N, C-alpha and C positions, 0 to 999 in steps of 0.2 A: 205451762211454765215449769211445773215440777219435773216433768219429763226432761225438759231441756237441761235443767241443772243436774239431774241425775246422769244424763248423757255426758255432760261436761265433766262431772266428777269421775265417771268411768274412764273417759279419755285421759284425764290427768293421772289416774291410777295406772293406766297402761303405759303412759309416757314415763312415769316414775319407775315402774318395774323395768322398762327398757334401760333407763339411765342406771339403775342399780346393777343390771346385768353387765352393762358396758364398764362401769366402775369396778365391778368385781373382777372382770377379765383383766383389766389394766393392773389392778392391785396384785392379782395372782402372778402376773408376769414380772412385776417389780419384785415381789417376794422371792420368786425363783432366782432372779438375777442377783439380788442381794445375798441370797444363800450361797450362790456360786462365788461371789466376790469375797465373802467372809472366809472362805477356804483358801483363797489366794494370798491373803495378807499374812505376813509373818508377825507384824506388830500386833500384839495381844489387845491393846486398847482399841485399835481400829477395828479389828475383828469383833470385839465385844460391842462396840458402838453399832456396827452393822447388824449384829445379832439382835440388839435392842430394837432397831428399826424393823427388822423382820417380825419380831414379836408384836410390835405396834400394828403393823400391816395385817398380821393374822387376826388380831383383835378387831380391827376395822372390818375385815371380811366376815367375822362372826356377827358383828353388829349389822352389817348389810343383810345377812341371811335372816336375822330377826325382823328387820324392817320389811323385807320381802314377804315373810310369812304373815306379818300383821296386815299388810296391804291386801294380800290374797284372801285372808280370812275375812277381812272387812268387805271385800268385793262379794264374797260368797254370801255373807250375811245380808247385804243390801239386796242382792239378787233374790234371795229366799224371801225377804220381807216384801219385796215387790210382787213376787208370785203369790204370796199369801194375801196381800192386799187386793190383787186382781181377782183371786178366787172368791174372797169375801164379797167383793163388789158384784160379782156375777150372781151370787146367791140372794142379793137384795131384791125385794119385790119391785117390779117395774111400775113406774108411775103412769097412770092413765088419766085421760081427760075426764072421764065420768067416775066420780067417787060416790055414787048413790047406793 
C-alpha cells in the first residue's frame, strides 16, 4: 500500500512539473508579446499598464521556478529516503523458523 501511494505521489509530481513547464512557456510567450506591444503604444498610460502586466508575469515565472525546484528537491529526498529504507531493511537479520 505504501508503494502505491508513493507511486501516485510521484506521478502527481511529474504531472505538476509538466503543467509548470507548459504554464511557464505560455507566460513567457505572453511576456514577450506584451513587451512588443508596450513599444507600439504612444499613450504613456497604456504602455505603463502593459509594463506592469509584464512585471507581474515575470514575477509569476519566478514563482513557478521556485515551485519547480521545491518539487524536484522533494522528489530527490523521497527517492533518497526510500533507498535508505530499502538498504536498512536489507541489513536486518532474516527471521527463521527455528529460534533455538
